[in-house]
N, C-alpha and C positions, 0 to 999 in steps of 0.2 A: 504494500500500500504506500503509494507515493506520499512524501512529506509527513510521515507519521514516525519515522525513526526505527520501524520494526525491521528485524532481520528477516530474510526469506523464510527461515525455518519457523519463526514466530507467526508470520503471516499465514503460512500454510496450516498452522495448527489452530487458527481461529475458528470459533464456532459463533453462531448468531448470539448466543447468550453472553459472549465477550464483548459485543459491540453495543454500546449505549448511545443510541441515536438522540435520545432526549437531551442528554447532557454533552453530546458530541465528543465522546471519547471511546478509547478502545482499552480493555483490560487484558494485559498479557499475563497468562496464567500457566502456559505449557509452550513447548517447542516440539517440533517433529524432526526425526532422524532416519536415515537409511543405513546408519552404521550397523555392522554385524558384530555381535559379541562373540569373542573367540570361544570355542568349545561348545557352542550350542548348535546342533545339527540343523534343525528346522526353525526357521525364524520368519517372522512377517517381514513383508517388503519395507515397512516403515513402522515406526513406533513413537508414541507420545511420551515425552519426558517433562518433568519440571524444569524450570530455568536452572542453570548452574549455580547462581548465587541469589540471595534474597533480593538484591537490586534488580534482578531480571524480572521479578514480579512487580509489575507497575501499571499505571494508568497513563495513557498518552493521549493528547487532544487530537481530534480530526480537524485540522485548520483549513482544509479545502472544503468550501461549501458545496462544490460540484460533486466531490466524493461523498459528502454526507447525503446529499440528495439521491445520488445513484444507489448507495447502500439502502436508503429507505425505500426506493422503488423496488429494488431486488428483494428485500425482506418482504414487503407487501405481496409481491408476485408469488413468492415462495410459500408464504402463508395461505394464499388463495388456492394454491395447487394442492395442499395437504388436506 
């Protein structure tokens, strides 16, 4: 997500519950990785993890109003499909 300061692995790990459109912010609570753990024969293609440090858990503002509008439209569309 442009202009949020999120890493790619944090952005890919986002869920709709992490995006607060009312307050215009994103809550970073996890990251995603494709790293394989040595010694485990069968592993998922990707796995969710907590951020490496406590500073990784954070709330970051959505400063781009266009992005906030787009996310709002996507969330509404997604809700109507369910």
